PAVEX-563146 format. One record per residue: x, y, z of N, C-alpha, C, O in turn. Coordinates in steps of 0.2 Angstrom, whole numbers, plus 5000, padded with zeros to 4 digits. Layout:
REM PAVEX-563146
{n_u X&n_v Y&n_w Z&ca_u X&ca_v Y&ca_w Z&c_u X&c_v Y&c_w Z&o_u X&o_v Y&o_w Z}
...
END
This chain:
REM PAVEX-563146
{n_u 4978&n_v 4970&n_w 4967&ca_u 4976&ca_v 4968&ca_w 4960&c_u 4977&c_v 4961&c_w 4958&o_u 4981&o_v 4957&o_w 4961}
{n_u 4972&n_v 4959&n_w 4954&ca_u 4972&ca_v 4952&ca_w 4952&c_u 4969&c_v 4951&c_w 4945&o_u 4965&o_v 4955&o_w 4943}
{n_u 4971&n_v 4946&n_w 4942&ca_u 4968&ca_v 4944&ca_w 4935&c_u 4964&c_v 4938&c_w 4936&o_u 4961&o_v 4935&o_w 4931}
{n_u 4964&n_v 4935&n_w 4942&ca_u 4961&ca_v 4928&ca_w 4943&c_u 4954&c_v 4928&c_w 4942&o_u 4951&o_v 4923&o_w 4939}
{n_u 4950&n_v 4934&n_w 4943&ca_u 4943&ca_v 4934&ca_w 4942&c_u 4941&c_v 4935&c_w 4935&o_u 4936&o_v 4931&o_w 4933}
{n_u 4944&n_v 4939&n_w 4932&ca_u 4941&ca_v 4941&ca_w 4925&c_u 4946&c_v 4939&c_w 4919&o_u 4944&o_v 4940&o_w 4913}
{n_u 4952&n_v 4938&n_w 4921&ca_u 4957&ca_v 4937&ca_w 4916&c_u 4961&c_v 4944&c_w 4914&o_u 4965&o_v 4944&o_w 4910}
{n_u 4958&n_v 4949&n_w 4917&ca_u 4961&ca_v 4956&ca_w 4916&c_u 4963&c_v 4959&c_w 4923&o_u 4959&o_v 4957&o_w 4928}
{n_u 4968&n_v 4963&n_w 4924&ca_u 4970&ca_v 4966&ca_w 4930&c_u 4964&c_v 4970&c_w 4933&o_u 4961&o_v 4974&o_w 4930}
{n_u 4962&n_v 4969&n_w 4939&ca_u 4957&ca_v 4973&ca_w 4943&c_u 4958&c_v 4973&c_w 4950&o_u 4961&o_v 4968&o_w 4953}
{n_u 4955&n_v 4978&n_w 4953&ca_u 4956&ca_v 4978&ca_w 4961&c_u 4950&c_v 4974&c_w 4964&o_u 4944&o_v 4975&o_w 4961}
{n_u 4951&n_v 4970&n_w 4969&ca_u 4946&ca_v 4967&ca_w 4972&c_u 4948&c_v 4965&c_w 4979&o_u 4954&o_v 4965&o_w 4981}
{n_u 4943&n_v 4964&n_w 4983&ca_u 4944&ca_v 4962&ca_w 4990&c_u 4947&c_v 4955&c_w 4990&o_u 4945&o_v 4950&o_w 4986}
{n_u 4952&n_v 4953&n_w 4994&ca_u 4955&ca_v 4946&ca_w 4994&c_u 4950&c_v 4942&c_w 4997&o_u 4946&o_v 4943&o_w 5002}
{n_u 4949&n_v 4936&n_w 4994&ca_u 4945&ca_v 4930&ca_w 4997&c_u 4948&c_v 4924&c_w 4994&o_u 4954&o_v 4924&o_w 4992}
{n_u 4945&n_v 4918&n_w 4995&ca_u 4947&ca_v 4912&ca_w 4993&c_u 4949&c_v 4911&c_w 4986&o_u 4953&o_v 4908&o_w 4983}
{n_u 4945&n_v 4915&n_w 4982&ca_u 4946&ca_v 4915&ca_w 4974&c_u 4952&c_v 4918&c_w 4972&o_u 4956&o_v 4915&o_w 4968}
{n_u 4954&n_v 4924&n_w 4975&ca_u 4960&ca_v 4927&ca_w 4973&c_u 4966&c_v 4924&c_w 4976&o_u 4971&o_v 4924&o_w 4973}
{n_u 4965&n_v 4920&n_w 4981&ca_u 4971&ca_v 4915&ca_w 4983&c_u 4973&c_v 4910&c_w 4978&o_u 4978&o_v 4907&o_w 4979}
{n_u 4968&n_v 4908&n_w 4974&ca_u 4969&ca_v 4903&ca_w 4969&c_u 4974&c_v 4906&c_w 4963&o_u 4976&o_v 4902&o_w 4959}
{n_u 4976&n_v 4912&n_w 4963&ca_u 4980&ca_v 4915&ca_w 4958&c_u 4987&c_v 4912&c_w 4958&o_u 4990&o_v 4913&o_w 4953}
{n_u 4989&n_v 4908&n_w 4963&ca_u 4995&ca_v 4905&ca_w 4963&c_u 4996&c_v 4899&c_w 4958&o_u 5001&o_v 4895&o_w 4958}
{n_u 4990&n_v 4897&n_w 4955&ca_u 4990&ca_v 4892&ca_w 4951&c_u 4992&c_v 4893&c_w 4944&o_u 4995&o_v 4899&o_w 4943}
{n_u 4992&n_v 4889&n_w 4939&ca_u 4995&ca_v 4891&ca_w 4932&c_u 4991&c_v 4897&c_w 4929&o_u 4986&o_v 4899&o_w 4932}
{n_u 4994&n_v 4900&n_w 4924&ca_u 4992&ca_v 4906&ca_w 4921&c_u 4984&c_v 4906&c_w 4920&o_u 4981&o_v 4901&o_w 4918}
{n_u 4981&n_v 4912&n_w 4922&ca_u 4974&ca_v 4913&ca_w 4921&c_u 4972&c_v 4914&c_w 4913&o_u 4976&o_v 4918&o_w 4910}
{n_u 4967&n_v 4911&n_w 4911&ca_u 4965&ca_v 4912&ca_w 4904&c_u 4963&c_v 4919&c_w 4903&o_u 4961&o_v 4923&o_w 4907}
{n_u 4963&n_v 4922&n_w 4897&ca_u 4961&ca_v 4928&ca_w 4895&c_u 4953&c_v 4929&c_w 4896&o_u 4950&o_v 4924&o_w 4896}
{n_u 4951&n_v 4936&n_w 4897&ca_u 4944&ca_v 4937&ca_w 4897&c_u 4942&c_v 4936&c_w 4890&o_u 4945&o_v 4937&o_w 4885}
{n_u 4936&n_v 4933&n_w 4889&ca_u 4930&ca_v 4932&ca_w 4894&c_u 4930&c_v 4925&c_w 4897&o_u 4926&o_v 4924&o_w 4901}
{n_u 4935&n_v 4921&n_w 4895&ca_u 4935&ca_v 4914&ca_w 4897&c_u 4936&c_v 4914&c_w 4905&o_u 4932&o_v 4910&o_w 4909}
{n_u 4941&n_v 4918&n_w 4908&ca_u 4942&ca_v 4917&ca_w 4915&c_u 4936&c_v 4920&c_w 4919&o_u 4934&o_v 4917&o_w 4924}
{n_u 4932&n_v 4925&n_w 4916&ca_u 4927&ca_v 4928&ca_w 4919&c_u 4921&c_v 4923&c_w 4919&o_u 4918&o_v 4922&o_w 4925}
{n_u 4920&n_v 4920&n_w 4914&ca_u 4914&ca_v 4915&ca_w 4914&c_u 4916&c_v 4909&c_w 4918&o_u 4911&o_v 4906&o_w 4922}
{n_u 4922&n_v 4907&n_w 4918&ca_u 4924&ca_v 4901&ca_w 4923&c_u 4923&c_v 4903&c_w 4930&o_u 4921&o_v 4899&o_w 4934}
{n_u 4925&n_v 4909&n_w 4932&ca_u 4924&ca_v 4912&ca_w 4938&c_u 4917&c_v 4912&c_w 4941&o_u 4916&o_v 4911&o_w 4946}
{n_u 4913&n_v 4914&n_w 4936&ca_u 4906&ca_v 4915&ca_w 4938&c_u 4903&c_v 4908&c_w 4939&o_u 4899&o_v 4907&o_w 4944}
{n_u 4905&n_v 4903&n_w 4935&ca_u 4903&ca_v 4896&ca_w 4936&c_u 4906&c_v 4893&c_w 4943&o_u 4902&o_v 4890&o_w 4946}
{n_u 4912&n_v 4895&n_w 4944&ca_u 4915&ca_v 4893&ca_w 4951&c_u 4911&c_v 4895&c_w 4957&o_u 4910&o_v 4892&o_w 4961}
{n_u 4910&n_v 4902&n_w 4956&ca_u 4906&ca_v 4905&ca_w 4962&c_u 4899&c_v 4902&c_w 4962&o_u 4897&o_v 4901&o_w 4968}
{n_u 4895&n_v 4901&n_w 4957&ca_u 4889&ca_v 4897&ca_w 4957&c_u 4889&c_v 4890&c_w 4960&o_u 4885&o_v 4889&o_w 4965}
{n_u 4894&n_v 4887&n_w 4959&ca_u 4895&ca_v 4880&ca_w 4961&c_u 4897&c_v 4880&c_w 4969&o_u 4894&o_v 4877&o_w 4973}
{n_u 4901&n_v 4885&n_w 4971&ca_u 4903&ca_v 4886&ca_w 4978&c_u 4896&c_v 4888&c_w 4982&o_u 4895&o_v 4886&o_w 4987}
{n_u 4893&n_v 4893&n_w 4979&ca_u 4886&ca_v 4895&ca_w 4982&c_u 4882&c_v 4890&c_w 4984&o_u 4878&o_v 4889&o_w 4989}
{n_u 4881&n_v 4885&n_w 4979&ca_u 4877&ca_v 4879&ca_w 4979&c_u 4878&c_v 4875&c_w 4985&o_u 4874&o_v 4871&o_w 4988}
{n_u 4885&n_v 4875&n_w 4987&ca_u 4887&ca_v 4871&ca_w 4993&c_u 4888&c_v 4875&c_w 4999&o_u 4892&o_v 4873&o_w 5004}
{n_u 4885&n_v 4881&n_w 4999&ca_u 4886&ca_v 4886&ca_w 5005&c_u 4892&c_v 4889&c_w 5006&o_u 4893&o_v 4892&o_w 5012}
{n_u 4896&n_v 4890&n_w 5001&ca_u 4903&ca_v 4893&ca_w 5002&c_u 4902&c_v 4900&c_w 4998&o_u 4900&o_v 4900&o_w 4992}
{n_u 4904&n_v 4905&n_w 5002&ca_u 4903&ca_v 4912&ca_w 4998&c_u 4910&c_v 4915&c_w 4997&o_u 4910&o_v 4921&o_w 4996}
{n_u 4915&n_v 4912&n_w 4997&ca_u 4922&ca_v 4915&ca_w 4997&c_u 4925&c_v 4915&c_w 4990&o_u 4931&o_v 4916&o_w 4989}
{n_u 4920&n_v 4914&n_w 4984&ca_u 4923&ca_v 4914&ca_w 4978&c_u 4920&c_v 4919&c_w 4973&o_u 4921&o_v 4919&o_w 4967}
{n_u 4916&n_v 4924&n_w 4976&ca_u 4913&ca_v 4929&ca_w 4972&c_u 4918&c_v 4934&c_w 4970&o_u 4923&o_v 4935&o_w 4973}
{n_u 4916&n_v 4938&n_w 4965&ca_u 4920&ca_v 4944&ca_w 4963&c_u 4918&c_v 4950&c_w 4967&o_u 4912&o_v 4952&o_w 4967}
{n_u 4922&n_v 4952&n_w 4972&ca_u 4921&ca_v 4958&ca_w 4976&c_u 4925&c_v 4964&c_w 4974&o_u 4930&o_v 4965&o_w 4977}
{n_u 4923&n_v 4967&n_w 4969&ca_u 4927&ca_v 4972&ca_w 4965&c_u 4928&c_v 4978&c_w 4970&o_u 4924&o_v 4979&o_w 4975}
{n_u 4933&n_v 4982&n_w 4970&ca_u 4935&ca_v 4987&ca_w 4974&c_u 4938&c_v 4993&c_w 4970&o_u 4941&o_v 4992&o_w 4965}
{n_u 4937&n_v 4999&n_w 4972&ca_u 4940&ca_v 5005&ca_w 4969&c_u 4947&c_v 5006&c_w 4971&o_u 4950&o_v 5003&o_w 4975}
{n_u 4949&n_v 5012&n_w 4969&ca_u 4956&ca_v 5014&ca_w 4970&c_u 4957&c_v 5016&c_w 4978&o_u 4962&o_v 5016&o_w 4980}
{n_u 4951&n_v 5017&n_w 4982&ca_u 4952&ca_v 5018&ca_w 4989&c_u 4952&c_v 5012&c_w 4993&o_u 4951&o_v 5013&o_w 4999}
{n_u 4952&n_v 5006&n_w 4990&ca_u 4952&ca_v 5000&ca_w 4994&c_u 4957&c_v 5000&c_w 4999&o_u 4956&o_v 4997&o_w 5005}
{n_u 4963&n_v 5003&n_w 4999&ca_u 4968&ca_v 5003&ca_w 5004&c_u 4966&c_v 5006&c_w 5010&o_u 4969&o_v 5005&o_w 5015}
{n_u 4961&n_v 5010&n_w 5010&ca_u 4958&ca_v 5014&ca_w 5016&c_u 4953&c_v 5010&c_w 5019&o_u 4951&o_v 5011&o_w 5025}
{n_u 4951&n_v 5004&n_w 5017&ca_u 4946&ca_v 5000&ca_w 5020&c_u 4949&c_v 4997&c_w 5026&o_u 4955&o_v 4995&o_w 5026}
{n_u 4945&n_v 4996&n_w 5031&ca_u 4947&ca_v 4992&ca_w 5037&c_u 4941&c_v 4988&c_w 5040&o_u 4935&o_v 4990&o_w 5039}
{n_u 4943&n_v 4983&n_w 5043&ca_u 4937&ca_v 4979&ca_w 5046&c_u 4934&c_v 4982&c_w 5052&o_u 4938&o_v 4985&o_w 5057}
{n_u 4928&n_v 4982&n_w 5053&ca_u 4924&ca_v 4985&ca_w 5059&c_u 4917&c_v 4983&c_w 5059&o_u 4914&o_v 4981&o_w 5053}
{n_u 4914&n_v 4982&n_w 5065&ca_u 4907&ca_v 4980&ca_w 5065&c_u 4903&c_v 4985&c_w 5061&o_u 4904&o_v 4991&o_w 5061}
{n_u 4897&n_v 4983&n_w 5059&ca_u 4893&ca_v 4987&ca_w 5055&c_u 4890&c_v 4993&c_w 5059&o_u 4890&o_v 4999&o_w 5057}
{n_u 4889&n_v 4992&n_w 5065&ca_u 4886&ca_v 4997&ca_w 5070&c_u 4892&c_v 5003&c_w 5071&o_u 4890&o_v 5009&o_w 5071}
{n_u 4898&n_v 5001&n_w 5071&ca_u 4903&ca_v 5006&ca_w 5072&c_u 4904&c_v 5010&c_w 5065&o_u 4905&o_v 5016&o_w 5065}
{n_u 4903&n_v 5006&n_w 5059&ca_u 4903&ca_v 5010&ca_w 5053&c_u 4898&c_v 5015&c_w 5053&o_u 4899&o_v 5021&o_w 5051}
{n_u 4892&n_v 5013&n_w 5054&ca_u 4886&ca_v 5018&ca_w 5054&c_u 4887&c_v 5024&c_w 5059&o_u 4886&o_v 5029&o_w 5057}
{n_u 4890&n_v 5022&n_w 5065&ca_u 4891&ca_v 5028&ca_w 5069&c_u 4897&c_v 5033&c_w 5067&o_u 4896&o_v 5039&o_w 5067}
{n_u 4902&n_v 5030&n_w 5063&ca_u 4907&ca_v 5034&ca_w 5060&c_u 4904&c_v 5038&c_w 5055&o_u 4906&o_v 5044&o_w 5054}
{n_u 4900&n_v 5035&n_w 5051&ca_u 4897&ca_v 5039&ca_w 5045&c_u 4892&c_v 5045&c_w 5048&o_u 4892&o_v 5050&o_w 5045}
{n_u 4889&n_v 5043&n_w 5053&ca_u 4885&ca_v 5049&ca_w 5056&c_u 4889&c_v 5054&c_w 5059&o_u 4887&o_v 5060&o_w 5058}
{n_u 4894&n_v 5053&n_w 5062&ca_u 4899&ca_v 5058&ca_w 5064&c_u 4902&c_v 5062&c_w 5059&o_u 4902&o_v 5068&o_w 5059}
{n_u 4904&n_v 5059&n_w 5053&ca_u 4907&ca_v 5062&ca_w 5048&c_u 4902&c_v 5067&c_w 5044&o_u 4903&o_v 5072&o_w 5042}
{n_u 4895&n_v 5064&n_w 5044&ca_u 4890&ca_v 5068&ca_w 5041&c_u 4889&c_v 5074&c_w 5045&o_u 4887&o_v 5080&o_w 5042}
{n_u 4889&n_v 5074&n_w 5051&ca_u 4888&ca_v 5079&ca_w 5056&c_u 4893&c_v 5085&c_w 5055&o_u 4892&o_v 5091&o_w 5056}
{n_u 4899&n_v 5082&n_w 5054&ca_u 4905&ca_v 5087&ca_w 5053&c_u 4905&c_v 5090&c_w 5046&o_u 4909&o_v 5095&o_w 5045}
{n_u 4902&n_v 5088&n_w 5041&ca_u 4902&ca_v 5090&ca_w 5035&c_u 4898&c_v 5097&c_w 5034&o_u 4898&o_v 5099&o_w 5028}
END
């Protein structure tokens, strides 16, 4: 959970943006959200993609790193068993 992206508590994937939360208090919504979008746009313009909002649902704790091909194979297996 972080308030860094929007100024309101929300689940998101950790990235360079969420690591900035250790700075002074985040402004309330909508100021924090507008500032976050501007930060992401500036970062994107310089080839940096670690500052976008990557929202996540309540099942985010089940996420795990894996190559895309492995994920597709796992989904195919799960669909075959369903």
